[in-house]
N, C-alpha and C positions, 0 to 999 in steps of 0.2 A: 899456337901450341906446336904445330908442325912446321917443318922448315923447307918444304918442297913447293913446287908451283901449284897454285890453286886451280882445280879442275872439277867439272861435274863428272861424277863417277856413279855408275849403276851397280848396285849390289843385289844379288839374289839371296834371300834370307828365309830361314825356317820361320813359320808363324810364331813359334814360341819365343822368338827373339825380338818381337816388336818393341817391348819395353826398353831393351838395350839400345835399339836404334833411336827411339824417341829421346831417351836420356842423353845420348851422345850428340844428336843433331837437332833436337828441339821438336816442339809440337807441330811446327809448320813443315816438317820434312815431307817430301813428296813420296807417297807410297801407293802401290796398287797391287791387288792380288794377281798371282800368276797361275795358281792351281789351288787345290784343297789344302796343301801344306806349305806353300811358299808365297812370299810377296816380293815385289821389286821395290827398292828404295833408290831414289836419285838424290845424291848428296853432293855438296860442294866441299871439297877437302883439299888440303895441301898434300899432294902425293909425295910421300916420303917413307923411309924405313919405319918411322913411328906409326904411320897409318897402316902399313902392311902388317906390322906387329899386332896392331889392334884387330885387324881382320883375322890373322892367324890364330888368335886366342880362341876363336869359336870352332876350331877343329873341323873346318869344311862346311859348317852350317851357315856361314856367310861367305859368298863367293863374289869376287870382282868379275863382272861380265862385260863392262864397257867403260871407256873406250878401249879399243884393242891395244893401243900403246901402253896403257896402264896394266892391262892383263899381262902383256909381255914382260913388263918390268917386274911384276909380282912373281911370275913364273921363273924369271931369271934369278931373282933373289932366293927363291925356294931351292932352285937347282944348285946355286952356289953354296947354300947351307949344307947340302948333302955331299959335297966334294971333300 
């Protein structure tokens, strides 16, 4: 579906979005609570503009937190969109 390099990416998500994460990545997606209102999901994705667009649709309620190179690529894409 995506056209980038496959990598394990960590997402920080609002608890209300668990169903979206499971729908997208399957029942076996690795998740763990981080606090009362967030959970961490470790997903394997092809890192691409399509993936970043999927993250963006959640308006900050899903954040890319690791690896740092993927965070940097996402930040760069967002900054370029504002130019």
